[in-house]
C-alpha positions in Angstrom: 11.5 28.3 12.7 10.6 30.5 15.6 7.2 30.8 17.3 6.2 34.6 17.5 6.3 36.1 20.8 10.1 35.3 21.7 12.5 38.2 22.0 15.8 37.8 20.1 18.8 40.3 20.1 21.9 41.8 18.6 23.1 45.1 19.6 23.6 47.3 16.5 25.1 50.1 18.9 28.0 47.6 19.5 28.6 46.7 15.9 32.1 48.3 15.1 32.5 46.3 11.9 30.5 48.3 9.6 30.0 51.6 11.6 32.2 54.6 11.0 30.3 57.2 13.0 33.1 59.8 12.6 32.8 59.7 8.7 30.9 62.8 7.6 29.4 63.2 5.1 28.2 59.8 4.2 29.3 58.3 1.0 26.8 58.3 -1.9 25.3 55.0 -2.2 25.2 55.3 -6.0 29.0 55.1 -6.0 28.9 51.9 -3.9 26.1 49.7 -5.2 25.8 46.0 -4.6 28.0 44.6 -7.3 27.0 41.6 -9.6 28.3 38.2 -8.8 31.7 37.4 -10.3 32.3 34.2 -12.6 29.8 32.0 -14.4 26.7 33.3 -16.0 23.4 33.0 -14.0 22.3 30.2 -16.3 25.5 28.3 -15.7 25.1 28.7 -11.9 21.5 27.5 -12.2 22.6 24.4 -14.2 25.4 23.6 -11.7 23.3 23.5 -8.6 20.4 21.6 -10.5 22.8 19.2 -12.0 23.6 17.8 -8.4 20.1 16.5 -8.1 20.3 14.7 -11.4 23.8 13.2 -11.1 22.8 9.7 -12.2 21.4 11.0 -15.4 23.5 10.9 -18.5 21.6 13.8 -20.0 20.8 16.8 -17.8 17.1 17.6 -17.9 15.5 20.2 -15.7 12.3 18.5 -15.0 14.4 15.4 -13.9 16.5 17.5 -11.8 13.6 19.3 -10.1 11.9 16.0 -9.3 15.2 14.6 -7.8 15.6 17.8 -5.8 12.2 17.1 -4.0 13.3 13.6 -3.3 16.6 14.9 -1.9 14.6 17.5 0.4 12.1 14.7 1.5 14.8 12.5 2.6 16.6 15.3 4.5 13.2 16.2 6.2 12.6 12.5 7.1 16.1 12.2 8.8 15.5 15.2 10.9 12.0 14.4 12.0 13.2 11.1 13.3 16.0 12.9 15.3 13.8 15.5 16.7 11.1 13.1 17.9 13.8 11.3 20.0 15.5 14.6 21.2 12.7 17.2 22.1 13.6 19.5 24.8 11.5 21.6 27.2 12.3 25.3 28.1 12.0 25.6 31.8 9.5 27.9 33.2 8.3 29.0 29.7 4.6 28.8 28.8 3.5 29.9 25.3 0.3 31.2 26.2 1.9 33.7 28.7 4.2 34.9 25.9 1.2 35.5 23.6 -0.6 37.5 26.2 2.2 39.6 27.6 2.0 43.4 26.9 5.0 44.8 25.3 5.8 47.3 28.0 9.1 49.3 28.7 9.6 46.8 31.5 9.3 43.8 29.4 11.7 45.3 26.8 14.2 46.2 29.6 13.9 42.6 30.9 14.6 41.2 27.5 17.6 43.5 27.0 19.0 42.5 30.4 18.6 38.8 29.5 20.4 39.3 26.3 23.2 41.2 27.8 23.7 38.7 30.2 23.9 35.9 27.6 26.6 37.8 25.8 28.5 38.7 29.1 28.4 34.9 30.0 29.5 34.0 26.5 26.7 31.6 26.0 28.0 29.1 23.5 25.8 28.8 20.3 24.3 25.4 19.7 25.2 23.8 16.4 23.2 20.6 16.6 19.5 20.4 15.2 16.9 20.6 18.0 13.1 21.4 18.9 12.2 23.2 22.0 8.8 23.2 23.6 6.9 25.1 26.3 7.0 23.8 29.8 3.7 21.9 30.2 3.2 18.3 30.8 0.2 17.7 28.4 0.5 18.3 24.6 3.1 21.1 24.9 3.5 23.4 21.7 6.8 23.9 20.0 8.6 27.2 20.4 11.6 26.9 18.2 12.8 24.3 15.6 16.3 24.4 14.5 17.6 22.6 11.3 21.4 22.4 11.2 22.9 19.0 11.5 22.8 15.9 13.6 24.5 12.4 14.1 22.4 9.4 13.1 22.2 6.1 14.7 25.1 4.8 12.7 27.4 7.8 13.5 27.0 9.5 10.2 26.5 13.4 10.2 23.3 14.2 8.6 23.0 17.9 7.2 19.5 19.1 8.0 19.9 22.7 6.7 20.9 23.7 3.2 24.1 22.2 1.9 27.1 24.4 0.9 26.4 24.3 -2.7 22.7 25.2 -2.4 23.4 28.1 0.0 26.1 29.3 -2.4 23.6 29.4 -5.2 21.0 31.2 -3.0 23.5 33.9 -2.0 24.6 34.3 -5.7 21.1 34.7 -6.8 20.2 37.2 -4.0 23.3 39.3 -4.9 22.6 39.4 -8.5 19.0 40.3 -8.1 19.6 43.0 -5.5 22.3 44.5 -7.8 19.5 45.5 -9.9 16.7 46.0 -7.5 18.7 47.7 -4.7 17.9 47.7 -0.9 16.4 50.2 1.4 19.1 51.9 3.4 17.4 53.9 6.2 19.8 56.8 6.6 20.0 57.4 2.9 16.3 58.0 2.5 14.8 54.4 2.9 12.6 53.3 5.6 12.7 55.8 8.4 11.7 53.1 10.9 15.0 51.5 10.8 17.2 54.5 11.2 18.4 53.3 14.6 19.5 49.9 13.1 21.9 51.3 10.5 24.0 54.2 11.5 26.3 53.8 8.7 24.5 52.1 5.7 27.6 50.3 4.2 29.8 47.2 4.8 33.5 47.6 4.8 35.4 44.5 3.4 38.8 43.5 2.2 39.0 42.2 -1.4 41.9 39.7 -1.4 41.0 38.5 -5.0 43.5 40.9 -6.7 41.1 43.5 -7.7 41.6 47.2 -7.0 40.9 48.8 -4.7 41.6 46.3 -2.0 39.4 48.1 0.8 35.9 48.3 -0.5 32.5 49.4 0.8 29.1 48.2 -0.3 25.5 49.5 0.3 23.5 47.4 2.9 19.7 47.4 3.8 16.7 45.4 3.4 14.3 44.3 0.6 10.6 43.4 1.1 8.9 41.0 -1.3 5.4 40.7 0.2 2.5 39.5 -1.8 -0.3 40.8 0.4 0.2 43.1 3.4 -0.7 46.6 5.0 2.2 48.8 4.2 4.0 49.5 7.3 4.1 53.3 8.3 1.6 53.9 5.5 -2.3 54.6 6.0 -4.1 52.1 3.6 -7.2 50.3 4.2 -6.8 47.5 1.8 -3.9 45.0 1.7 -1.4 45.5 -1.3 1.6 43.8 -2.7 4.8 45.7 -1.6 6.4 48.2 -3.6 9.5 46.1 -3.9 7.6 43.2 -5.1 6.0 45.4 -7.7 9.5 46.6 -9.0 8.8 50.1 -7.7 6.7 51.2 -10.7 9.2 50.2 -13.5 8.9 47.6 -16.1 12.3 46.3 -15.6 12.1 46.4 -11.9 8.9 44.3 -12.1 10.6 41.7 -14.3 13.6 41.4 -11.9 11.3 41.3 -8.8 9.5 38.3 -10.4 12.6 36.7 -11.2 13.9 36.9 -7.7 10.6 35.2 -6.3 11.2 32.4 -8.7 14.9 32.2 -7.8 14.0 31.6 -4.1 11.8 28.7 -5.0 14.2 26.0 -3.7 14.3 27.7 -0.3 10.5 28.0 -0.1 10.2 24.4 -1.2 12.4 23.0 1.4 10.8 25.2 4.2 7.3 24.1 3.1 8.4 20.4 3.5 9.9 21.1 6.9 6.9 22.9 8.3 4.3 20.4 6.8 6.1 17.4 8.6 7.1 19.3 11.8 4.3 21.7 12.3 1.3 20.4 10.4 -1.3 22.5 12.2 0.2 25.9 11.4 1.5 24.8 7.9 -2.3 24.0 7.0 -3.4 27.4 7.9 -0.6 29.2 6.4 -0.8 27.3 3.0 -4.5 28.1 2.7 -4.1 31.8 3.2 -0.9 31.7 1.0 -3.1 30.3 -1.9 -5.6 33.0 -1.4 -3.3 35.9 -1.1 -0.5 35.3 -3.5 0.3 38.2 -6.1 2.8 36.1 -8.2 1.3 32.7 -8.8 4.0 31.2 -11.0 5.8 29.8 -8.0 3.5 27.6 -6.0 6.2 26.8 -3.3 6.0 28.7 -0.1 3.3 28.8 2.6 4.0 32.4 3.6 3.1 35.5 2.0 6.3 37.7 2.9 10.1 37.5 2.3 12.2 40.0 3.8 15.9 39.9 2.7 18.4 41.5 5.2 21.5 42.4 3.3 24.5 42.6 5.6 22.6 44.6 8.2 23.4 44.2 12.1 20.1 43.4 13.6 19.3 44.6 17.0 17.0 43.1 19.8 13.4 43.2 18.5 10.0 41.5 18.7 8.0 41.0 15.5 4.5 41.4 16.8 2.8 41.9 13.5 3.7 38.3 12.2 1.2 35.4 12.5 2.3 32.7 15.1 5.6 32.0 13.4 8.5 33.1 11.2 11.1 31.0 9.4 14.8 32.3 9.2 17.5 31.3 6.8 21.0 32.8 6.7 24.2 32.4 4.7 27.2 34.4 3.5 30.8 34.8 4.4 31.0 36.1 7.9 32.2 35.4 11.5 29.7 35.7 14.4 26.1 36.4 13.8 24.5 33.8 16.1 20.8 34.0 16.9 19.9 34.9 20.5 16.7 34.1 22.1 16.8 35.6 25.6 13.3 34.5 26.6 14.5 30.9 26.3 18.2 31.5 27.2 19.0 29.9 23.9 21.8 30.9 21.4 21.6 29.3 17.9 23.8 29.6 15.0 9.7 35.0 16.4 6.5 37.4 17.2 6.3 35.9 20.6 10.0 35.6 21.1 12.5 38.5 21.3 15.5 37.7 19.1 18.6 39.4 18.0 21.5 38.5 15.7 25.0 38.7 17.5 27.4 41.4 16.1 29.3 39.8 13.1 32.2 40.6 11.0 32.7 40.1 7.1 35.1 37.6 6.1 37.7 38.3 3.3 36.8 38.0 -0.3 39.2 35.4 -1.9 40.3 35.0 -5.5 37.7 32.2 -6.0 34.8 33.9 -4.3 31.9 34.8 -6.5 30.0 37.0 -3.9 31.1 39.7 -1.6 31.4 38.9 2.0 28.9 39.4 4.8 25.7 38.0 6.5 22.6 37.7 4.4 19.2 36.4 5.9 15.9 35.6 4.5 13.0 35.8 6.9 9.6 34.1 5.7 6.4 35.3 7.4 2.7 36.2 7.1 1.3 39.2 8.8 -1.4 38.4 11.3 -4.0 40.8 10.1 -3.7 39.8 6.5 -3.8 36.2 7.5 -7.2 36.9 9.5 -8.5 38.6 6.4 -7.9 35.9 4.1 -9.3 33.1 6.3 -11.9 31.0 4.2 -11.0 32.7 1.0 -10.6 31.1 -2.3 -7.3 30.3 -4.0 -6.4 33.3 -6.1 -8.7 35.7 -4.1 -6.4 38.6 -3.8 -5.0 38.5 -7.4 -8.4 38.3 -8.8 -9.6 41.6 -7.1 -10.2 40.6 -3.5 -10.6 43.5 -1.1 -11.5 46.1 -3.9 -15.3 45.8 -3.8 -15.7 43.1 -6.6 -13.8 39.8 -7.1 -13.6 38.3 -10.5 -12.8 34.6 -9.7 -11.6 32.2 -12.4 -11.9 28.7 -11.1 -8.5 26.8 -11.6 -10.2 23.8 -13.3 -12.7 25.7 -15.5 -13.0 28.7 -17.6 -16.1 30.3 -16.3 -15.7 33.6 -14.5 -17.8 34.2 -11.4 -18.5 37.6 -10.1 -18.6 37.8 -6.3 -18.8 40.6 -3.7 -15.5 40.8 -1.9 -17.1 40.4 1.5 -18.7 37.1 0.5 
């Protein structure tokens, strides 16, 4: 989790692994779509990962597995919270209020880029141990970054604070299967023009060592935005809307798959909710309230943010997410080398809207005979935009779904059947 206002960075211009600037014309993305996952069916994979949480049960029952999953996550958070309380670190000279108030001038951007370049030049080693970093004030310092990876407990045992290997494998499988149907926005092939500079060659080159032909393959890369409530970027709209990707881009099948993907990300959202509630309760309380008011799909109750951006194997350059409210939560997975998170404002390298940040250049691993997914770095970014968060302050649960921002709100109380007609501004 990263407090907004901190710069992070990776230089897309120095990404030789998925860029072929000399190849013209570009391949047709329809010839190189994201493939479906190999191996077991989606139902079998779901049962496999959930069975872990019901290992003591003689007969697998989904309700018991989900309950045990919550217990596993709660225990994990408890261990992490205890460790972080004893190992809090300050970032020398960094004041959060100064980061919040700074203007995003060319000089500030140049300073961030220079700091990032120096970190890479100095080969700053990435931190692999969990940690929490705060601003440099004596009284009630606010946190800047919370990193959930792993740590050693008092008994010398390694505690895994992030997602375990089988959990992450399931998330990547689910993501690849859904994006194979939904697709991603690849800027230079007619997608979001704001990211043209980020993707010079919108394909990933990788080696398939599984025995399938051809051995050398390419795959479309890009981003997918599942956002319950936002003002569409680069569009002129007065009222917030669910994103086009979340609506399935106006097709019935797309809408069904988009809804399925939101449900598939539930374990990730559940654990992040638990982490934020225990480690950043003030921010969690505010986000949870606006999330309940602004959700478009209400079948999934996990998740305190309204936005999820899936970055599918894209090299991510130095940037600042000014539009997000206070914090964002980042999760990454896949088969790759490199790809560390750089925070030049704090001189931190880890394996926010106030922090500049970047992902170091990475290279896809090889796809082996037993691999179900294609290689590459996948990341999920959970956030809520600040303007929408402000508009949803004090609104009832279900406000947006029930017609909020459209002139009249038809509100069904969750505990009763009566319908109340309310002016949306009330």
